[in-house]
mmCIF file of the N, C-alpha and C atoms, coordinates in Angstrom:
data_MODEL
# 
_entry.id   MODEL 
# 
loop_
_atom_site.group_PDB 
_atom_site.id 
_atom_site.type_symbol 
_atom_site.label_atom_id 
_atom_site.label_alt_id 
_atom_site.label_comp_id 
_atom_site.label_asym_id 
_atom_site.label_entity_id 
_atom_site.label_seq_id 
_atom_site.pdbx_PDB_ins_code 
_atom_site.Cartn_x 
_atom_site.Cartn_y 
_atom_site.Cartn_z 
_atom_site.occupancy 
_atom_site.B_iso_or_equiv 
_atom_site.pdbx_formal_charge 
_atom_site.auth_seq_id 
_atom_site.auth_comp_id 
_atom_site.auth_asym_id 
_atom_site.auth_atom_id 
_atom_site.pdbx_PDB_model_num 
ATOM 1   N N  . MET A 1 1  ? 102.034 150.283 110.913 1.00 0.00 ? 1  MET A N  1 
ATOM 2   C CA . MET A 1 1  ? 101.452 148.987 110.616 1.00 0.00 ? 1  MET A CA 1 
ATOM 3   C C  . MET A 1 1  ? 101.558 148.103 111.861 1.00 0.00 ? 1  MET A C  1 
ATOM 4   N N  . ALA A 1 2  ? 100.469 147.518 112.268 1.00 0.00 ? 2  ALA A N  1 
ATOM 5   C CA . ALA A 1 2  ? 100.418 146.669 113.458 1.00 0.00 ? 2  ALA A CA 1 
ATOM 6   C C  . ALA A 1 2  ? 100.959 145.274 113.147 1.00 0.00 ? 2  ALA A C  1 
ATOM 7   N N  . PHE A 1 3  ? 101.520 144.646 114.148 1.00 0.00 ? 3  PHE A N  1 
ATOM 8   C CA . PHE A 1 3  ? 102.019 143.280 114.027 1.00 0.00 ? 3  PHE A CA 1 
ATOM 9   C C  . PHE A 1 3  ? 100.847 142.317 113.887 1.00 0.00 ? 3  PHE A C  1 
ATOM 10  N N  . ASN A 1 4  ? 100.931 141.455 112.898 1.00 0.00 ? 4  ASN A N  1 
ATOM 11  C CA . ASN A 1 4  ? 99.894  140.453 112.673 1.00 0.00 ? 4  ASN A CA 1 
ATOM 12  C C  . ASN A 1 4  ? 100.559 139.078 112.677 1.00 0.00 ? 4  ASN A C  1 
ATOM 13  N N  . PRO A 1 5  ? 100.346 138.265 113.712 1.00 0.00 ? 5  PRO A N  1 
ATOM 14  C CA . PRO A 1 5  ? 101.001 136.950 113.767 1.00 0.00 ? 5  PRO A CA 1 
ATOM 15  C C  . PRO A 1 5  ? 100.592 136.029 112.626 1.00 0.00 ? 5  PRO A C  1 
ATOM 16  N N  . ASP A 1 6  ? 99.430  136.253 112.036 1.00 0.00 ? 6  ASP A N  1 
ATOM 17  C CA . ASP A 1 6  ? 98.988  135.420 110.916 1.00 0.00 ? 6  ASP A CA 1 
ATOM 18  C C  . ASP A 1 6  ? 99.849  135.610 109.674 1.00 0.00 ? 6  ASP A C  1 
ATOM 19  N N  . ASP A 1 7  ? 100.588 136.712 109.608 1.00 0.00 ? 7  ASP A N  1 
ATOM 20  C CA . ASP A 1 7  ? 101.485 136.940 108.478 1.00 0.00 ? 7  ASP A CA 1 
ATOM 21  C C  . ASP A 1 7  ? 102.633 135.937 108.461 1.00 0.00 ? 7  ASP A C  1 
ATOM 22  N N  . PHE A 1 8  ? 102.876 135.266 109.576 1.00 0.00 ? 8  PHE A N  1 
ATOM 23  C CA . PHE A 1 8  ? 103.990 134.336 109.688 1.00 0.00 ? 8  PHE A CA 1 
ATOM 24  C C  . PHE A 1 8  ? 103.543 132.884 109.689 1.00 0.00 ? 8  PHE A C  1 
ATOM 25  N N  . PHE A 1 9  ? 102.265 132.639 109.611 1.00 0.00 ? 9  PHE A N  1 
ATOM 26  C CA . PHE A 1 9  ? 101.729 131.288 109.621 1.00 0.00 ? 9  PHE A CA 1 
ATOM 27  C C  . PHE A 1 9  ? 101.697 130.746 108.203 1.00 0.00 ? 9  PHE A C  1 
ATOM 28  N N  . ILE A 1 10 ? 102.336 129.627 107.996 1.00 0.00 ? 10 ILE A N  1 
ATOM 29  C CA . ILE A 1 10 ? 102.359 128.980 106.686 1.00 0.00 ? 10 ILE A CA 1 
ATOM 30  C C  . ILE A 1 10 ? 101.788 127.575 106.854 1.00 0.00 ? 10 ILE A C  1 
ATOM 31  N N  . THR A 1 11 ? 100.814 127.243 106.048 1.00 0.00 ? 11 THR A N  1 
ATOM 32  C CA . THR A 1 11 ? 100.237 125.908 106.078 1.00 0.00 ? 11 THR A CA 1 
ATOM 33  C C  . THR A 1 11 ? 101.009 125.025 105.113 1.00 0.00 ? 11 THR A C  1 
ATOM 34  N N  . THR A 1 12 ? 101.487 123.906 105.618 1.00 0.00 ? 12 THR A N  1 
ATOM 35  C CA . THR A 1 12 ? 102.189 122.937 104.787 1.00 0.00 ? 12 THR A CA 1 
ATOM 36  C C  . THR A 1 12 ? 101.328 121.690 104.711 1.00 0.00 ? 12 THR A C  1 
ATOM 37  N N  . LYS A 1 13 ? 101.193 121.170 103.507 1.00 0.00 ? 13 LYS A N  1 
ATOM 38  C CA . LYS A 1 13 ? 100.416 119.951 103.294 1.00 0.00 ? 13 LYS A CA 1 
ATOM 39  C C  . LYS A 1 13 ? 101.345 118.840 102.823 1.00 0.00 ? 13 LYS A C  1 
ATOM 40  N N  . VAL A 1 14 ? 100.887 117.622 102.924 1.00 0.00 ? 14 VAL A N  1 
ATOM 41  C CA . VAL A 1 14 ? 101.681 116.472 102.504 1.00 0.00 ? 14 VAL A CA 1 
ATOM 42  C C  . VAL A 1 14 ? 102.190 116.670 101.079 1.00 0.00 ? 14 VAL A C  1 
ATOM 43  N N  . LYS A 1 15 ? 101.343 117.138 100.187 1.00 0.00 ? 15 LYS A N  1 
ATOM 44  C CA . LYS A 1 15 ? 101.752 117.302 98.789  1.00 0.00 ? 15 LYS A CA 1 
ATOM 45  C C  . LYS A 1 15 ? 102.895 118.302 98.631  1.00 0.00 ? 15 LYS A C  1 
ATOM 46  N N  . ASP A 1 16 ? 103.051 119.208 99.584  1.00 0.00 ? 16 ASP A N  1 
ATOM 47  C CA . ASP A 1 16 ? 104.089 120.236 99.497  1.00 0.00 ? 16 ASP A CA 1 
ATOM 48  C C  . ASP A 1 16 ? 105.495 119.704 99.750  1.00 0.00 ? 16 ASP A C  1 
ATOM 49  N N  . ILE A 1 17 ? 105.628 118.560 100.393 1.00 0.00 ? 17 ILE A N  1 
ATOM 50  C CA . ILE A 1 17 ? 106.962 118.045 100.714 1.00 0.00 ? 17 ILE A CA 1 
ATOM 51  C C  . ILE A 1 17 ? 107.389 116.877 99.829  1.00 0.00 ? 17 ILE A C  1 
ATOM 52  N N  . LEU A 1 18 ? 106.533 116.442 98.927  1.00 0.00 ? 18 LEU A N  1 
ATOM 53  C CA . LEU A 1 18 ? 106.846 115.258 98.123  1.00 0.00 ? 18 LEU A CA 1 
ATOM 54  C C  . LEU A 1 18 ? 108.021 115.457 97.179  1.00 0.00 ? 18 LEU A C  1 
ATOM 55  N N  . GLU A 1 19 ? 108.238 116.659 96.718  1.00 0.00 ? 19 GLU A N  1 
ATOM 56  C CA . GLU A 1 19 ? 109.389 116.902 95.843  1.00 0.00 ? 19 GLU A CA 1 
ATOM 57  C C  . GLU A 1 19 ? 110.693 116.672 96.607  1.00 0.00 ? 19 GLU A C  1 
ATOM 58  N N  . LYS A 1 20 ? 110.704 117.046 97.860  1.00 0.00 ? 20 LYS A N  1 
ATOM 59  C CA . LYS A 1 20 ? 111.897 116.883 98.697  1.00 0.00 ? 20 LYS A CA 1 
ATOM 60  C C  . LYS A 1 20 ? 112.062 115.439 99.185  1.00 0.00 ? 20 LYS A C  1 
ATOM 61  N N  . PHE A 1 21 ? 110.952 114.716 99.323  1.00 0.00 ? 21 PHE A N  1 
ATOM 62  C CA . PHE A 1 21 ? 110.979 113.340 99.824  1.00 0.00 ? 21 PHE A CA 1 
ATOM 63  C C  . PHE A 1 21 ? 110.200 112.417 98.872  1.00 0.00 ? 21 PHE A C  1 
ATOM 64  N N  . PRO A 1 22 ? 110.699 112.206 97.657  1.00 0.00 ? 22 PRO A N  1 
ATOM 65  C CA . PRO A 1 22 ? 109.950 111.421 96.660  1.00 0.00 ? 22 PRO A CA 1 
ATOM 66  C C  . PRO A 1 22 ? 109.734 109.959 97.052  1.00 0.00 ? 22 PRO A C  1 
ATOM 67  N N  . HIS A 1 23 ? 110.544 109.434 97.961  1.00 0.00 ? 23 HIS A N  1 
ATOM 68  C CA . HIS A 1 23 ? 110.370 108.038 98.381  1.00 0.00 ? 23 HIS A CA 1 
ATOM 69  C C  . HIS A 1 23 ? 109.024 107.807 99.066  1.00 0.00 ? 23 HIS A C  1 
ATOM 70  N N  . LEU A 1 24 ? 108.381 108.863 99.533  1.00 0.00 ? 24 LEU A N  1 
ATOM 71  C CA . LEU A 1 24 ? 107.065 108.718 100.166 1.00 0.00 ? 24 LEU A CA 1 
ATOM 72  C C  . LEU A 1 24 ? 106.009 108.230 99.178  1.00 0.00 ? 24 LEU A C  1 
ATOM 73  N N  . LYS A 1 25 ? 106.239 108.444 97.897  1.00 0.00 ? 25 LYS A N  1 
ATOM 74  C CA . LYS A 1 25 ? 105.283 108.026 96.866  1.00 0.00 ? 25 LYS A CA 1 
ATOM 75  C C  . LYS A 1 25 ? 105.285 106.510 96.657  1.00 0.00 ? 25 LYS A C  1 
ATOM 76  N N  . GLU A 1 26 ? 106.310 105.834 97.148  1.00 0.00 ? 26 GLU A N  1 
ATOM 77  C CA . GLU A 1 26 ? 106.488 104.407 96.869  1.00 0.00 ? 26 GLU A CA 1 
ATOM 78  C C  . GLU A 1 26 ? 105.800 103.482 97.872  1.00 0.00 ? 26 GLU A C  1 
ATOM 79  N N  . ASN A 1 27 ? 105.382 103.994 99.009  1.00 0.00 ? 27 ASN A N  1 
ATOM 80  C CA . ASN A 1 27 ? 104.826 103.148 100.073 1.00 0.00 ? 27 ASN A CA 1 
ATOM 81  C C  . ASN A 1 27 ? 103.354 102.817 99.861  1.00 0.00 ? 27 ASN A C  1 
ATOM 82  N N  . ASP A 1 28 ? 102.954 101.686 100.421 1.00 0.00 ? 28 ASP A N  1 
ATOM 83  C CA . ASP A 1 28 ? 101.549 101.295 100.510 1.00 0.00 ? 28 ASP A CA 1 
ATOM 84  C C  . ASP A 1 28 ? 101.092 101.693 101.911 1.00 0.00 ? 28 ASP A C  1 
ATOM 85  N N  . TYR A 1 29 ? 100.289 102.730 102.004 1.00 0.00 ? 29 TYR A N  1 
ATOM 86  C CA . TYR A 1 29 ? 99.919  103.285 103.301 1.00 0.00 ? 29 TYR A CA 1 
ATOM 87  C C  . TYR A 1 29 ? 98.774  102.544 103.988 1.00 0.00 ? 29 TYR A C  1 
ATOM 88  N N  . THR A 1 30 ? 98.407  101.372 103.459 1.00 0.00 ? 30 THR A N  1 
ATOM 89  C CA . THR A 1 30 ? 97.552  100.471 104.228 1.00 0.00 ? 30 THR A CA 1 
ATOM 90  C C  . THR A 1 30 ? 98.416  99.516  105.047 1.00 0.00 ? 30 THR A C  1 
ATOM 91  N N  . LYS A 1 31 ? 99.719  99.486  104.734 1.00 0.00 ? 31 LYS A N  1 
ATOM 92  C CA . LYS A 1 31 ? 100.665 98.621  105.442 1.00 0.00 ? 31 LYS A CA 1 
ATOM 93  C C  . LYS A 1 31 ? 101.709 99.412  106.227 1.00 0.00 ? 31 LYS A C  1 
ATOM 94  N N  . VAL A 1 32 ? 101.992 100.618 105.771 1.00 0.00 ? 32 VAL A N  1 
ATOM 95  C CA . VAL A 1 32 ? 102.994 101.489 106.395 1.00 0.00 ? 32 VAL A CA 1 
ATOM 96  C C  . VAL A 1 32 ? 102.281 102.748 106.871 1.00 0.00 ? 32 VAL A C  1 
ATOM 97  N N  . SER A 1 33 ? 102.545 103.142 108.089 1.00 0.00 ? 33 SER A N  1 
ATOM 98  C CA . SER A 1 33 ? 101.906 104.335 108.646 1.00 0.00 ? 33 SER A CA 1 
ATOM 99  C C  . SER A 1 33 ? 102.540 105.606 108.083 1.00 0.00 ? 33 SER A C  1 
ATOM 100 N N  . LEU A 1 34 ? 101.730 106.432 107.455 1.00 0.00 ? 34 LEU A N  1 
ATOM 101 C CA . LEU A 1 34 ? 102.224 107.719 106.969 1.00 0.00 ? 34 LEU A CA 1 
ATOM 102 C C  . LEU A 1 34 ? 102.733 108.557 108.130 1.00 0.00 ? 34 LEU A C  1 
ATOM 103 N N  . GLU A 1 35 ? 102.042 108.494 109.239 1.00 0.00 ? 35 GLU A N  1 
ATOM 104 C CA . GLU A 1 35 ? 102.452 109.248 110.424 1.00 0.00 ? 35 GLU A CA 1 
ATOM 105 C C  . GLU A 1 35 ? 103.866 108.854 110.869 1.00 0.00 ? 35 GLU A C  1 
ATOM 106 N N  . ASP A 1 36 ? 104.159 107.567 110.879 1.00 0.00 ? 36 ASP A N  1 
ATOM 107 C CA . ASP A 1 36 ? 105.497 107.096 111.258 1.00 0.00 ? 36 ASP A CA 1 
ATOM 108 C C  . ASP A 1 36 ? 106.549 107.549 110.252 1.00 0.00 ? 36 ASP A C  1 
ATOM 109 N N  . GLU A 1 37 ? 106.213 107.475 108.976 1.00 0.00 ? 37 GLU A N  1 
ATOM 110 C CA . GLU A 1 37 ? 107.157 107.899 107.941 1.00 0.00 ? 37 GLU A CA 1 
ATOM 111 C C  . GLU A 1 37 ? 107.462 109.388 108.041 1.00 0.00 ? 37 GLU A C  1 
ATOM 112 N N  . LEU A 1 38 ? 106.452 110.191 108.313 1.00 0.00 ? 38 LEU A N  1 
ATOM 113 C CA . LEU A 1 38 ? 106.665 111.633 108.445 1.00 0.00 ? 38 LEU A CA 1 
ATOM 114 C C  . LEU A 1 38 ? 107.451 111.971 109.707 1.00 0.00 ? 38 LEU A C  1 
ATOM 115 N N  . THR A 1 39 ? 107.222 111.226 110.772 1.00 0.00 ? 39 THR A N  1 
ATOM 116 C CA . THR A 1 39 ? 107.968 111.456 112.015 1.00 0.00 ? 39 THR A CA 1 
ATOM 117 C C  . THR A 1 39 ? 109.464 111.242 111.786 1.00 0.00 ? 39 THR A C  1 
ATOM 118 N N  . LYS A 1 40 ? 109.820 110.254 110.991 1.00 0.00 ? 40 LYS A N  1 
ATOM 119 C CA . LYS A 1 40 ? 111.229 110.009 110.656 1.00 0.00 ? 40 LYS A CA 1 
ATOM 120 C C  . LYS A 1 40 ? 111.854 111.208 109.943 1.00 0.00 ? 40 LYS A C  1 
ATOM 121 N N  . LEU A 1 41 ? 111.014 111.997 109.278 1.00 0.00 ? 41 LEU A N  1 
ATOM 122 C CA . LEU A 1 41 ? 111.476 113.174 108.528 1.00 0.00 ? 41 LEU A CA 1 
ATOM 123 C C  . LEU A 1 41 ? 111.267 114.470 109.312 1.00 0.00 ? 41 LEU A C  1 
ATOM 124 N N  . ASN A 1 42 ? 110.921 114.340 110.579 1.00 0.00 ? 42 ASN A N  1 
ATOM 125 C CA . ASN A 1 42 ? 110.679 115.481 111.481 1.00 0.00 ? 42 ASN A CA 1 
ATOM 126 C C  . ASN A 1 42 ? 109.439 116.293 111.121 1.00 0.00 ? 42 ASN A C  1 
ATOM 127 N N  . PHE A 1 43 ? 108.382 115.581 110.746 1.00 0.00 ? 43 PHE A N  1 
ATOM 128 C CA . PHE A 1 43 ? 107.082 116.196 110.507 1.00 0.00 ? 43 PHE A CA 1 
ATOM 129 C C  . PHE A 1 43 ? 106.036 115.457 111.325 1.00 0.00 ? 43 PHE A C  1 
ATOM 130 N N  . GLU A 1 44 ? 104.955 116.157 111.640 1.00 0.00 ? 44 GLU A N  1 
ATOM 131 C CA . GLU A 1 44 ? 103.815 115.528 112.296 1.00 0.00 ? 44 GLU A CA 1 
ATOM 132 C C  . GLU A 1 44 ? 102.537 115.964 111.591 1.00 0.00 ? 44 GLU A C  1 
ATOM 133 N N  . ILE A 1 45 ? 101.566 115.080 111.571 1.00 0.00 ? 45 ILE A N  1 
ATOM 134 C CA . ILE A 1 45 ? 100.273 115.381 110.967 1.00 0.00 ? 45 ILE A CA 1 
ATOM 135 C C  . ILE A 1 45 ? 99.449  116.153 111.985 1.00 0.00 ? 45 ILE A C  1 
ATOM 136 N N  . ILE A 1 46 ? 98.947  117.313 111.573 1.00 0.00 ? 46 ILE A N  1 
ATOM 137 C CA . ILE A 1 46 ? 98.136  118.119 112.484 1.00 0.00 ? 46 ILE A CA 1 
ATOM 138 C C  . ILE A 1 46 ? 96.667  118.155 112.074 1.00 0.00 ? 46 ILE A C  1 
ATOM 139 N N  . SER A 1 47 ? 96.336  117.570 110.939 1.00 0.00 ? 47 SER A N  1 
ATOM 140 C CA . SER A 1 47 ? 94.937  117.488 110.507 1.00 0.00 ? 47 SER A CA 1 
ATOM 141 C C  . SER A 1 47 ? 94.192  116.483 111.372 1.00 0.00 ? 47 SER A C  1 
ATOM 142 N N  . ARG A 1 48 ? 93.022  116.868 111.815 1.00 0.00 ? 48 ARG A N  1 
ATOM 143 C CA . ARG A 1 48 ? 92.211  115.981 112.660 1.00 0.00 ? 48 ARG A CA 1 
ATOM 144 C C  . ARG A 1 48 ? 91.588  114.832 111.876 1.00 0.00 ? 48 ARG A C  1 
ATOM 145 N N  . ASP A 1 49 ? 91.472  114.978 110.573 1.00 0.00 ? 49 ASP A N  1 
ATOM 146 C CA . ASP A 1 49 ? 90.802  113.954 109.779 1.00 0.00 ? 49 ASP A CA 1 
ATOM 147 C C  . ASP A 1 49 ? 91.750  112.866 109.258 1.00 0.00 ? 49 ASP A C  1 
ATOM 148 N N  . TYR A 1 50 ? 92.957  112.783 109.795 1.00 0.00 ? 50 TYR A N  1 
ATOM 149 C CA . TYR A 1 50 ? 93.888  111.727 109.395 1.00 0.00 ? 50 TYR A CA 1 
ATOM 150 C C  . TYR A 1 50 ? 93.383  110.385 109.897 1.00 0.00 ? 50 TYR A C  1 
ATOM 151 N N  . ASP A 1 51 ? 93.352  109.410 109.003 1.00 0.00 ? 51 ASP A N  1 
ATOM 152 C CA . ASP A 1 51 ? 92.924  108.054 109.329 1.00 0.00 ? 51 ASP A CA 1 
ATOM 153 C C  . ASP A 1 51 ? 94.075  107.114 108.986 1.00 0.00 ? 51 ASP A C  1 
ATOM 154 N N  . ASN A 1 52 ? 94.779  106.637 109.992 1.00 0.00 ? 52 ASN A N  1 
ATOM 155 C CA . ASN A 1 52 ? 95.959  105.803 109.813 1.00 0.00 ? 52 ASN A CA 1 
ATOM 156 C C  . ASN A 1 52 ? 95.619  104.505 109.084 1.00 0.00 ? 52 ASN A C  1 
ATOM 157 N N  . LEU A 1 53 ? 96.427  104.177 108.090 1.00 0.00 ? 53 LEU A N  1 
ATOM 158 C CA . LEU A 1 53 ? 96.325  102.944 107.307 1.00 0.00 ? 53 LEU A CA 1 
ATOM 159 C C  . LEU A 1 53 ? 95.019  102.830 106.515 1.00 0.00 ? 53 LEU A C  1 
ATOM 160 N N  . ALA A 1 54 ? 94.373  103.921 106.223 1.00 0.00 ? 54 ALA A N  1 
ATOM 161 C CA . ALA A 1 54 ? 93.085  103.881 105.525 1.00 0.00 ? 54 ALA A CA 1 
ATOM 162 C C  . ALA A 1 54 ? 93.226  103.843 104.005 1.00 0.00 ? 54 ALA A C  1 
ATOM 163 N N  . TYR A 1 55 ? 94.249  104.477 103.471 1.00 0.00 ? 55 TYR A N  1 
ATOM 164 C CA . TYR A 1 55 ? 94.390  104.589 102.021 1.00 0.00 ? 55 TYR A CA 1 
ATOM 165 C C  . TYR A 1 55 ? 95.744  104.066 101.577 1.00 0.00 ? 55 TYR A C  1 
ATOM 166 N N  . LYS A 1 56 ? 95.766  103.452 100.421 1.00 0.00 ? 56 LYS A N  1 
ATOM 167 C CA . LYS A 1 56 ? 96.998  102.868 99.894  1.00 0.00 ? 56 LYS A CA 1 
ATOM 168 C C  . LYS A 1 56 ? 97.943  103.932 99.346  1.00 0.00 ? 56 LYS A C  1 
ATOM 169 N N  . ASN A 1 57 ? 97.413  104.901 98.616  1.00 0.00 ? 57 ASN A N  1 
ATOM 170 C CA . ASN A 1 57 ? 98.243  105.856 97.882  1.00 0.00 ? 57 ASN A CA 1 
ATOM 171 C C  . ASN A 1 57 ? 98.413  107.177 98.618  1.00 0.00 ? 57 ASN A C  1 
ATOM 172 N N  . ILE A 1 58 ? 99.583  107.763 98.475  1.00 0.00 ? 58 ILE A N  1 
ATOM 173 C CA . ILE A 1 58 ? 99.888  109.048 99.109  1.00 0.00 ? 58 ILE A CA 1 
ATOM 174 C C  . ILE A 1 58 ? 98.960  110.153 98.605  1.00 0.00 ? 58 ILE A C  1 
ATOM 175 N N  . GLU A 1 59 ? 98.487  110.023 97.381  1.00 0.00 ? 59 GLU A N  1 
ATOM 176 C CA . GLU A 1 59 ? 97.610  111.047 96.807  1.00 0.00 ? 59 GLU A CA 1 
ATOM 177 C C  . GLU A 1 59 ? 96.356  111.264 97.655  1.00 0.00 ? 59 GLU A C  1 
ATOM 178 N N  . ASP A 1 60 ? 95.904  110.221 98.319  1.00 0.00 ? 60 ASP A N  1 
ATOM 179 C CA . ASP A 1 60 ? 94.717  110.328 99.171  1.00 0.00 ? 60 ASP A CA 1 
ATOM 180 C C  . ASP A 1 60 ? 94.975  111.134 100.443 1.00 0.00 ? 60 ASP A C  1 
ATOM 181 N N  . TYR A 1 61 ? 96.237  111.383 100.729 1.00 0.00 ? 61 TYR A N  1 
ATOM 182 C CA . TYR A 1 61 ? 96.625  112.147 101.919 1.00 0.00 ? 61 TYR A CA 1 
ATOM 183 C C  . TYR A 1 61 ? 97.165  113.535 101.573 1.00 0.00 ? 61 TYR A C  1 
ATOM 184 N N  . TYR A 1 62 ? 97.152  113.914 100.309 1.00 0.00 ? 62 TYR A N  1 
ATOM 185 C CA . TYR A 1 62 ? 97.755  115.180 99.850  1.00 0.00 ? 62 TYR A CA 1 
ATOM 186 C C  . TYR A 1 62 ? 97.323  116.399 100.651 1.00 0.00 ? 62 TYR A C  1 
ATOM 187 N N  . GLU A 1 63 ? 96.073  116.493 101.018 1.00 0.00 ? 63 GLU A N  1 
ATOM 188 C CA . GLU A 1 63 ? 95.546  117.713 101.643 1.00 0.00 ? 63 GLU A CA 1 
ATOM 189 C C  . GLU A 1 63 ? 95.717  117.760 103.164 1.00 0.00 ? 63 GLU A C  1 
ATOM 190 N N  . LEU A 1 64 ? 96.280  116.722 103.747 1.00 0.00 ? 64 LEU A N  1 
ATOM 191 C CA . LEU A 1 64 ? 96.510  116.738 105.191 1.00 0.00 ? 64 LEU A CA 1 
ATOM 192 C C  . LEU A 1 64 ? 97.548  117.789 105.548 1.00 0.00 ? 64 LEU A C  1 
ATOM 193 N N  . GLU A 1 65 ? 97.270  118.542 106.593 1.00 0.00 ? 65 GLU A N  1 
ATOM 194 C CA . GLU A 1 65 ? 98.215  119.556 107.054 1.00 0.00 ? 65 GLU A CA 1 
ATOM 195 C C  . GLU A 1 65 ? 99.245  118.912 107.971 1.00 0.00 ? 65 GLU A C  1 
ATOM 196 N N  . ILE A 1 66 ? 100.491 119.331 107.781 1.00 0.00 ? 66 ILE A N  1 
ATOM 197 C CA . ILE A 1 66 ? 101.592 118.819 108.591 1.00 0.00 ? 66 ILE A CA 1 
ATOM 198 C C  . ILE A 1 66 ? 102.389 119.991 109.137 1.00 0.00 ? 66 ILE A C  1 
ATOM 199 N N  . ASP A 1 67 ? 103.201 119.689 110.138 1.00 0.00 ? 67 ASP A N  1 
ATOM 200 C CA . ASP A 1 67 ? 104.034 120.722 110.749 1.00 0.00 ? 67 ASP A CA 1 
ATOM 201 C C  . ASP A 1 67 ? 105.396 120.117 111.048 1.00 0.00 ? 67 ASP A C  1 
ATOM 202 N N  . SER A 1 68 ? 106.405 120.953 111.075 1.00 0.00 ? 68 SER A N  1 
ATOM 203 C CA . SER A 1 68 ? 107.754 120.501 111.413 1.00 0.00 ? 68 SER A CA 1 
ATOM 204 C C  . SER A 1 68 ? 107.849 120.208 112.899 1.00 0.00 ? 68 SER A C  1 
ATOM 205 N N  . ILE A 1 69 ? 108.569 119.150 113.214 1.00 0.00 ? 69 ILE A N  1 
ATOM 206 C CA . ILE A 1 69 ? 108.878 118.844 114.607 1.00 0.00 ? 69 ILE A CA 1 
ATOM 207 C C  . ILE A 1 69 ? 110.219 119.495 114.900 1.00 0.00 ? 69 ILE A C  1 
ATOM 208 N N  . ILE A 1 70 ? 110.216 120.337 115.887 1.00 0.00 ? 70 ILE A N  1 
ATOM 209 C CA . ILE A 1 70 ? 111.452 121.075 116.202 1.00 0.00 ? 70 ILE A CA 1 
ATOM 210 C C  . ILE A 1 70 ? 112.141 120.437 117.382 1.00 0.00 ? 70 ILE A C  1 
# 
């Protein structure tokens, strides 16, 4: 069996981390930057379609892909 690097790639979305960080559900993201909040938790947004301060609720950002900051 040949090595396939895609076997180790896992896509994480904003909705995937909310159970671990429930306080993210409480913010108004038209006033607080989701990007800044995720950086505090060692995550970065890697989706190109992220629009800072565009939506109030975290649900509107659920499908954004994020990655761990190492």
